[in-house]
N, C-alpha and C positions, 0 to 999 in steps of 0.2 A: 570403248565399246568392243565387244568380242565379235559381233556378227555383222556390223555395218561400218561403212566409211562415210564420213560427213558429206562427201561429194555425191553420194546416192540421194541426198535430200536437196541438192541444188535446184533452184528454179532454172529451167532450161535457158533463160535469157540472162542469167546472172551467175557466172562461174564463181564458186566459193561461197555462195549464199547459204549453203548448208551449215556453215559455221554459226549462223544465227538461230539454229534450232534450239528449242528449250532443252536443257540438259536433263531435267527430271523426266520429260517425255521420252528422250532417247534411252535413258537408263531403263525405264519401264518397258520400252519396246524391245530392248535387248533381252530383258528377262523373259518377255513373252515369246520371243524367238527361241530361246533356250527350252522353254516349256513345251512349245509346239513340236519341236524336233522335226521341223520342215522349213525349207528356205522361205524367206520373205523377200519378194521382189518389190521394191518401192517404186511406184509409178508416179507419185507426186509427194513432195515434201513441202518445203517452204516455197511460197510463190511471190513473185513481184506483183504489184498492182496490175501491170500490163498483161502478164501471163494469166493471172486470175481472170481478168476480163476475157482474154482469148479462149479460155477453156470453159467459160460460162459459170465460174464460181460466184457464190453469193458475195455481196459487198462486205459482209462481216466474217468472211471465211477465216477459220482457225489456221488455215495454211499461211495466211498473210503474217501471222504472229509467230510461226514456228512451233505451234502446238499440235500439228496434225500431220498425218501421212496416209496415203492410200497404198494398200498392199494388193498386188495382183492375185486374183483367185478366180478360177473358173470351174471348179468341181466341188461337189458336196463333201467329199472326204476331207480335203484340205480346208474347206470353209469351216467345218466343225473343229478341226485341230486348231486353226488360227483363232476362231472366236473363243473357244474354251481357254486357250492360253492368254489371250488379251484380257479376259475377265479375271482369270486367276492372278494376273500381274497387276490388277487393280484398275484397269480401264473401265469406265462406265459411260462412255459416249462413243457409240459405234453405229456406222451406217453400212448397210449391206446392199450391194449392187450385183448384177449378173457376173461382172468380170473383175470386181475389186471389193475390198473392205476398207472403209474409211475408219480411222481411229483418231481420237484427239483427247486431250486433257485440258482444254481451254477453261481457265478458272472463271471466265466471264459468262459462261453458258450453263444451262441446266444440266444437272447430273442424272445418272440412272436412266438413260434413254437409249433406245435402239430404234433406228428408222431404216426404211428401204428407199431405194431410188427407182 
């Protein structure tokens, strides 16, 4: 990966857990980062069951399987750059919140969806 270290995707309670992230997901995210031409700060990558519970994640969270990340974002200019790049890189599962963008490529979930928090 050009733009990320696996440690950025660690669950806070499991050092080294970023190693379990899906490689296709990471490759696509790296491509999106290149296209966006703006830094991506990862606020959540893979999660342990305990950490997922702590942060209120859903029981079937894509974070548990290494198919998801949350990217910090709190302004409309960067939100547009990031969203455009994610879609151009082939992502089609995106959640938009006030302070972050969730992206995943979970093969067990519906495609072509965008939701808000």
